[in-house]
C-alpha positions as CSV (number, residue, x, y, z in Angstrom):
1,X,89.6,13.5,2.7
2,X,87.2,14.8,0.0
3,X,87.4,11.5,-1.9
4,X,86.7,9.5,1.3
5,X,83.7,11.8,2.0
6,X,82.2,11.2,-1.4
7,X,82.6,7.4,-1.0
8,X,80.9,7.6,2.4
9,X,78.0,9.6,0.9
10,X,77.6,7.0,-1.9
11,X,77.5,4.2,0.7
12,X,74.9,6.0,2.8
13,X,72.9,7.2,-0.2
14,X,73.1,4.2,-2.6
15,X,69.9,5.3,-4.5
16,X,71.8,8.3,-5.8
17,X,74.9,6.4,-6.8
18,X,75.1,6.4,-10.6
19,X,76.4,2.8,-10.6
20,X,73.5,1.7,-8.4
21,X,71.0,3.5,-10.6
22,X,72.4,1.9,-13.7
23,X,72.4,-1.5,-12.1
24,X,68.7,-1.2,-11.0
25,X,67.8,-0.1,-14.6
26,X,69.5,-3.1,-16.0
27,X,67.7,-5.4,-13.5
28,X,64.4,-3.7,-14.3
29,X,64.9,-4.1,-18.1
30,X,65.8,-7.8,-17.5
31,X,62.5,-8.3,-15.7
32,X,60.4,-6.5,-18.4
33,X,59.2,-8.5,-21.4
34,X,60.0,-7.4,-24.9
35,X,56.5,-6.1,-25.3
36,X,56.7,-4.0,-22.1
37,X,59.9,-2.4,-23.2
38,X,58.4,-1.5,-26.6
39,X,55.3,0.0,-25.0
40,X,57.5,2.5,-23.2
41,X,57.7,4.2,-26.6
42,X,54.6,6.4,-27.0
43,X,54.5,5.9,-30.8
44,X,54.5,2.2,-30.5
45,X,52.0,2.3,-27.6
46,X,49.6,4.3,-29.8
47,X,49.8,1.9,-32.7
48,X,49.5,-1.1,-30.4
49,X,46.3,0.4,-28.8
50,X,44.9,1.1,-32.3
51,X,45.4,-2.6,-33.1
52,X,43.6,-3.6,-29.9
53,X,40.8,-1.2,-30.7
54,X,40.4,-2.7,-34.2
55,X,40.2,-6.2,-32.6
56,X,37.4,-5.0,-30.3
57,X,35.5,-3.5,-33.2
58,X,35.7,-6.7,-35.1
59,X,34.6,-8.7,-32.1
60,X,31.6,-6.3,-31.6
61,X,30.5,-6.7,-35.2
62,X,30.9,-10.5,-35.0
63,X,28.9,-10.7,-31.8
64,X,26.0,-8.8,-33.3
65,X,26.1,-10.9,-36.5
66,X,26.1,-14.1,-34.5
67,X,23.1,-13.1,-32.4
68,X,21.2,-12.1,-35.4
69,X,22.1,-15.3,-37.2
70,X,21.0,-17.4,-34.2
71,X,17.6,-15.6,-34.1
72,X,17.1,-16.1,-37.8
73,X,18.0,-19.8,-37.6
74,X,15.6,-20.3,-34.7
75,X,12.8,-18.5,-36.5
76,X,13.3,-20.5,-39.7
77,X,13.5,-23.8,-37.8
78,X,10.2,-23.0,-36.0
79,X,8.6,-22.1,-39.3
80,X,9.7,-25.4,-40.9
81,X,8.4,-27.4,-37.9
82,X,5.0,-25.6,-38.3
83,X,4.9,-26.5,-42.0
84,X,5.7,-30.1,-41.3
85,X,3.0,-30.2,-38.6
86,X,0.4,-29.1,-41.1
87,X,1.5,-31.4,-43.9
88,X,-0.2,-34.6,-45.0
89,X,1.4,-37.8,-43.9
90,X,2.1,-41.1,-45.6
91,X,1.5,-44.3,-43.7
92,X,5.2,-44.4,-42.9
93,X,5.0,-41.0,-41.2
94,X,6.8,-39.0,-43.9
95,X,5.4,-35.5,-44.6
96,X,4.2,-34.8,-48.2
97,X,3.5,-31.5,-49.9
98,X,1.6,-30.7,-53.1
99,X,3.8,-28.9,-55.7
100,X,2.6,-26.3,-58.2
101,X,2.5,-28.8,-61.0
102,X,0.1,-31.0,-59.0
103,X,2.6,-33.6,-58.0
104,X,3.2,-34.8,-54.5
105,X,6.6,-34.6,-53.0
106,X,8.3,-35.6,-49.8
107,X,10.2,-33.0,-47.6
108,X,13.5,-33.9,-49.3
109,X,12.0,-33.3,-52.8
110,X,11.3,-36.9,-53.9
111,X,8.5,-37.0,-56.4
112,X,5.9,-39.6,-55.6
113,X,4.0,-41.6,-58.2
114,X,0.3,-41.2,-58.1
115,X,-0.2,-45.0,-57.9
116,X,2.0,-45.1,-54.8
117,X,-0.2,-42.7,-52.9
118,X,-2.8,-44.1,-50.5
119,X,-6.4,-43.4,-51.3
120,X,-6.9,-42.1,-47.8
121,X,-4.3,-39.3,-48.2
122,X,-5.9,-35.9,-47.6
123,X,-4.1,-32.6,-48.1
124,X,-5.1,-30.2,-45.2
125,X,-6.5,-26.9,-46.4
126,X,-3.8,-24.9,-44.4
127,X,-0.9,-27.1,-45.7
128,X,2.0,-25.3,-47.3
129,X,2.9,-25.9,-50.9
130,X,6.1,-27.8,-51.7
131,X,7.6,-24.6,-53.1
132,X,7.0,-22.7,-49.8
133,X,8.4,-25.6,-47.8
134,X,11.5,-25.9,-50.0
135,X,12.1,-22.2,-49.7
136,X,12.1,-22.3,-45.9
137,X,14.1,-25.5,-45.9
138,X,16.8,-24.1,-48.1
139,X,16.8,-20.8,-46.1
140,X,17.4,-22.7,-42.9
141,X,20.3,-24.7,-44.5
142,X,21.8,-21.4,-45.7
143,X,21.4,-19.7,-42.3
144,X,23.2,-22.6,-40.5
145,X,26.0,-22.5,-43.1
146,X,26.3,-18.7,-42.6
147,X,26.5,-19.2,-38.8
148,X,29.4,-21.6,-39.4
149,X,31.2,-19.0,-41.5
150,X,30.7,-16.4,-38.8
151,X,32.2,-18.8,-36.2
152,X,35.2,-19.2,-38.5
153,X,35.8,-15.4,-38.0
154,X,36.2,-16.0,-34.3
155,X,38.5,-19.0,-34.5
156,X,40.5,-18.1,-37.6
157,X,40.8,-14.3,-37.4
158,X,39.9,-12.7,-34.1
159,X,41.3,-15.3,-31.6
160,X,44.7,-15.5,-33.5
161,X,44.9,-11.7,-33.6
162,X,44.3,-11.5,-29.8
163,X,46.9,-14.2,-29.2
164,X,49.4,-12.4,-31.4
165,X,48.9,-9.1,-29.7
166,X,49.3,-10.7,-26.3
167,X,52.7,-12.3,-27.2
168,X,55.0,-10.7,-24.6
169,X,58.2,-12.3,-25.9
170,X,57.8,-11.8,-29.7
171,X,55.8,-8.6,-30.1
172,X,54.6,-7.3,-33.4
173,X,56.6,-4.6,-35.2
174,X,55.0,-1.3,-36.0
175,X,54.4,-2.3,-39.6
176,X,52.9,-5.6,-38.4
177,X,50.6,-3.8,-36.0
178,X,49.3,-1.5,-38.7
179,X,48.8,-4.4,-41.1
180,X,46.9,-6.3,-38.4
181,X,44.7,-3.3,-37.6
182,X,43.9,-2.9,-41.3
183,X,42.9,-6.6,-41.7
184,X,40.7,-6.5,-38.6
185,X,39.0,-3.4,-39.9
186,X,38.4,-5.2,-43.2
187,X,36.8,-8.0,-41.2
188,X,34.5,-5.5,-39.4
189,X,33.5,-4.0,-42.7
190,X,32.9,-7.4,-44.3
191,X,30.8,-8.8,-41.5
192,X,28.8,-5.5,-41.0
193,X,28.2,-5.1,-44.7
194,X,27.0,-8.7,-45.1
195,X,24.6,-8.4,-42.2
196,X,23.2,-5.2,-43.7
197,X,22.8,-6.9,-47.1
198,X,20.9,-9.7,-45.5
199,X,18.5,-7.3,-43.9
200,X,17.9,-5.5,-47.2
201,X,17.3,-8.9,-48.9
202,X,14.8,-9.9,-46.3
203,X,13.0,-6.5,-46.6
204,X,12.9,-6.8,-50.4
205,X,11.6,-10.3,-50.2
206,X,8.8,-9.3,-47.8
207,X,7.8,-6.5,-50.1
208,X,7.8,-8.8,-53.1
209,X,5.9,-11.7,-51.7
210,X,4.2,-12.6,-48.5
211,X,5.7,-16.1,-48.6
212,X,9.3,-15.2,-49.6
213,X,12.2,-16.1,-47.2
214,X,15.2,-14.0,-46.6
215,X,18.4,-14.8,-48.5
216,X,20.9,-16.1,-45.9
217,X,24.5,-17.3,-46.2
218,X,26.4,-14.9,-48.4
219,X,30.0,-16.0,-48.6
220,X,32.5,-14.2,-46.3
221,X,35.6,-13.0,-48.1
222,X,37.9,-12.8,-45.1
223,X,41.4,-11.4,-45.1
224,X,44.0,-13.9,-44.0
225,X,46.0,-13.3,-40.8
226,X,49.6,-14.4,-41.1
């Protein structure tokens, strides 16, 4: 009788049946991804969150750098346009600038022979020298190159890191998570340091000369994400 009573209790209270509980646990585990199962471990969850936080820090540093680079590029492009608008023009429309040695040069640096210059060519009083123009031209080229390097940080470092962290079926191990966080923090440091260096260079140039342009486009030494 007692045995039959226990059987009836299990049938009427299946949620308390050890066999049912174990079956539901197995079914739940089967529905969970490998990442979800690992995240049940508090130690793993903490390291996983730290890696995500490192990704967010790298993204924030990059976003700031990209905005500053975009503004610098726009300012330099406008300055170059203004210089070209004030420049003397050859009959074919090319802008020409007087260099410090007295020679006349085109915007791309081509030196013009004096006998090839039209007699009607007049250099405006507010025209920039060739040296000033070349400085702005080269700074714009460097700013654009630096912007491309910053874009590489997004496509070659941060985006792959986010994709790897989001991999539900092949999650990173604890060691891999820690290594990833270290690499992302290195990216944050590299990007932030270089933007700070650019600001210092710009300030030093402004103090040294009223016509100096900021140095743009320092090479980014980025850690590789495997």
